[in-house]
N, C-alpha and C positions, 0 to 999 in steps of 0.2 A: 526442449524444456517446456513443460506445461506452465501456465501461469499459477497453478496450484503449487504451494510449497511442499516439500517432503513431508512436513508435519500434517498438512491437510490431506495429502494423497494417502498416507498411511492410515490416518483415522477414518477417512471415507471408506477405504477398503475393509477395515475392521468393522465398521458399522454395517456395510452392505453384506459382507460374506460371513461375519462372525457374530452379528447381532449385538455388537458392543455399543454401549451408550456413548453418545457424542453430542455435545451441545455447542452452539455458536455463542460468542460473547454478545452482550448487550451493546457494546461499543467496540468499534475497531479504531485503530490509531494509524493514520497514514504517515509513512516515513519516506524520506528522500535518501537516495543511495548514490554514492560516488563511484561504486564498482559493484559488479555482479558476476561472480565466477560460478557458473552452474547454478546451484540453489544456495550459494553462500553470499549473502549481501554484506556490503560495507556501508554503514550508515554515515551520514554527514556528522562530523565531529568538530563543530566550531561554536563559539559562544553565540547565544541568542537563538539557537536552533532547538526546537522541541517537536515531537510528533504531534499531529493534530487529530482530535477526536471526531469520529463520524458515527452517529447513532444508527442502530439497526432495529428491527422489529416493527411494531405498529407505527412508531414515529420515525421510521427510517429516513435517513438523509441520503439514501441511494435512490436513484431513479428505478422505476420498474424495469425488469429485464425485457429486452426486445430482440427479435431475430435480426442478425446481421447478414443472413444469407450464408454464413460460414459458422453458425452456432448462435448462441445467445450471449448478449452483452448487457452490462449495467455500468453506470457511472455515478460518481458522487453528484448529488443534486445541490450542493452548497459550495461556496468558494472556500478554499483552504488557504490560510495565510501562514507562512513560515517566516520567522524573523521579525525585525531586521537582524541580520547575521553580523558577527564581528569581523569576519573575513570572507573572502570569496570562495566559491566552490563550484565545480562542474558536476551537475546532476545528470546521471545517465539512466537511472531507473527509479522505481518507486515500489513500496511494499505496504502491506496491511498487517498489523500486529494486533494481538489481543491485550496488550498492556502499554501504558505510557512509556515505560522503559523495560528493557529485557523482554520477557514474554515470548510467545510463540509467533512465528511468522506464518500467515495463512496464504497470502497471495503475493506474488512479486513479478515484476516484468520491466522490460526496457521501455524507455520513452522513445517515441518515434524520432525525436530530435534531441540531442544533448542540449542542456540549458546551463548557462553560466549565471550564478547568483552573485550579485555585486555586494560589496561591503556596505552596510548601513541601509540597504534597500530591502523592503519586504518582498519575499519571493512568491507573491500570491498568484502569479500567472504562469508558473512553470510546470505544474502537473496537469496536463490536459487529458491524457489517456495512457493506459498501459499499451505498449506495443508497437 
């Protein structure tokens, strides 16, 4: 599985091979996932949880892409805080959406280590990197 979602893969191919217009959102929303089956994410569903906004464009809150020796990578350049949550959850993956709720998933990927989010604790330290 690529870290690109099916939505982004399809629209990238349409843009590249069919000259179809495709625009990125001004804001992405980071989401925490409790399961990831193929390209089908299961988002955290507990009280106190909400996706967190990350700006793109000239005032981007993403670091400039850099070579990893295995391709190019970027990361959020800000701390994202989720919660405090009303109940615990095991976070196994993360995703980027183009809306605060619902919307299209653009990127998704496994965390290198599963993280447990405790009840009543902000989970500001759990999303360190995709993959």
